[in-house]
N, C-alpha and C positions, 0 to 999 in steps of 0.2 A: 124697897128704896128710893126715894124720888133723884131726877136726873137733873142737873141744875140747868135750869135754864137761863142764866150770865155762861155757860160753855158755850151752849148749844148757837149766842146772838153772838158772839168770840168767833166763834169757827165760822158760822155763813161771812162773818165783814172778811175774815183772811181770806177765806178760800173768792171772791168776789174781788177784793184789791189783788191778788194772786193773778187774776184775770187782766188789769193795766200794768202791772209791772216786769219792764221788759228783762229778760235773763239777763244775771249776770256772766261777764269774763273766767274763766278759771283754768288754772295752769295745771298743767298734767305732766309725768316722765312718760314716755317710750322702758317696756322693760320690755318688750321683746318685737322682732322686726313683722311679726305679721300684720300688722300691731298691734301691740297690749298696752292699756294706756290707761294708768293708777290716779289717780284725780285724789283727793281729799279725800272722795267720800264712798267712791264706785272702783272698782274696776271695765273698763270698755275693752268690749273685741273689735273685731272688721263687723261685723252685720249692726253694732254700735253707731258709724263711723260712716261719716264723713267728710270726706278732704279736698282739700283745697288745690286744686288741677294745681300749679306753681311750683309744688311739693313735690320733688319730684323723690327723694327717699326719704325716709324717717328708719334713727338708727337707734339702740337702744341707747338709752341714757341722754336723747335729747327731750325738750322740754320742748314744749307745745301750748299754745294760746286758744280753749276749744268755749261756743257757748252751747251750751240746751236747746236742739230745736222744739220739743218735744217729749213726752215718759218715756222714748226709747230710741232718740237719735240727736247726735251729737255733730256738730260741724269743725272741723277743728282750722283754722283760714290762718294760723303763721304759727313756723317753730323761732322761738324768741333764745334769745343769751343774756348773760352777763358778759357787762360792760366792766 
């Protein structure tokens, strides 16, 4: 069975386009104080996280704003609250 040449071209375009698009801000919920953060897509632990040094504590149930830095690291840059 032949592969679709258009699908290959589309994949190349997507890969190249992703290189120039900044990562989007995501919201996550702290599910324990280790910290473990749950986003819509994945669950992150201390091995995957960098935290803004102005954030003193993260408690279960806190909502945080984070951005993906690379394939394995995320930065928590602030806590967020409802108003």
